[in-house]
N, C-alpha and C positions, 0 to 999 in steps of 0.2 A: 504493500501500499504505500509507502515511504518513497519506493520505487518511483510511481506511478506520477506520485505529487511532485518529485523531483523533476521525472520528465515534462510535466505540465509547466513547471516553472520555467523549464530550459527554452519551451516553447513559445510560451509568453513572452519571454526575454527576446527570443529570435524575431518573432512578429513585432516585438515594439523597436528592434533595431532595424528591420527593414522599413516599416512605416516610418522612421526617422530619416532614414536614406531618402526614401520617395518624397517627403516633405523638404528636407535639403534641395534634391535635385531640381523639385518643382520651383523652389525658390530662387534658385539659381537661372533657370529659364525664364522665369518671370519677370526678372530684373534684366535679364539680356534682351528680351523682348520690348520690357518698358523703355530700355534705352534707346533701341532702334526707332520705335514708335514715339517717344515723346510722351509714354502714359506711367502712371505708377500703377502699383498692386498693394493694398494694404493687406495686412497679416491674416484678415479674416477669408480674403477672398484666395490668398496663396493656401491656407490650411482646409478650403473649401474644396479646392482643385487638388490638392494633394490626397484629400481622403478619397474623394472620387477616384482617382486615379488606383489609388490603393484597391478599392474594392472591385474596380474593374478588372484589375491583375489578379485578383482572388477567384474572380469567376472566369476571366481567361484561363488559368490553370487548373480550375476543375473541368471546366468543359475540353480542354488539351488532354486531361488524363483520361475523361470518359471516351474521348475520340479513339485515343489508343487502345485503349481496354475493349471497345468496341470491335476494333479491327484485329482482336486476339495480339496485340503486341504489348511489349512493357517499355517501349521506347517511343517519344513523340516523333513524329517525322515531320518532312514539311507539308504533305499531303492534310496532315490535320489542321497545321496552321492556316493553310489555304482555307480550309473548311470553316475556320474558327472566323475567317474575316470577309465569310460569304455576306454579311450585313452592309459591310460598308464598301462600296463601288470604289473608292480611291484607295482605302487602305487592300483591298484584295488587288487591284490594278499593282501596288506599289510591292506587295508582298511576291506577286507572281513575277514580277521584272526581277527582284532579289533574288529568286529561285532560280530563275532562267539564267541571272549572271553568275551567280554560284556554280550552277553546274558546268556551264560553259567555262568556267574559270579553272574546275576539277578536270574536265577533259583537256583543257591546255597543260594543265602540271600533270596529268600521267600521259601525255605525249612527249611532253619534253623529258620527263622522267625516264620513259621507255628509249627514248631518243639518247639521251644522256648514257644509258646504260650501255648501248651499243656502241657509242663513242668511248667510253672508257674502256671496254674491252679491245678496240683496235689500238688504244694507246699503251695498255698493259703490254700486247703483243709487240709494237713498236718498242717499247723499252726492252722485253726480252730478247728480240733480234738486235738491237744496240748492245746490250751486255754481250752477249754470244760473239759479237764480232770484233768487240773490243777483247773480247780473251783471246781471241785467234790472232791479233797484232800484237797481243802482247809475247807470245811463245817466241 
């Protein structure tokens, strides 16, 4: 019973730290936008935006968990995130573009890695050839 209470305290402390981090980030973003637009955000507004953001993140996390569980997976994938964004056209376009960019970057890296592997082997062969010819010249 004491272990359960300690786990609950740890969870509450972790949630509080996350909430504080979201609040700090929202404050920084509001300050940045305020400077760009010549507006000021009061503390109550920042707190309201931070709380709304935190609650929305909790909902997103639950939805993503359910989507992956529905797909009989233990890992959230990009399709789950795309499904999550289905209600916001702008967000869905942004996420789809980012997923496509990441996929093309991964293909490019894989191609370079594969090409680099082949190149490396030929360099190793060249080095061994040079070493053999050096040995021959020294005799």
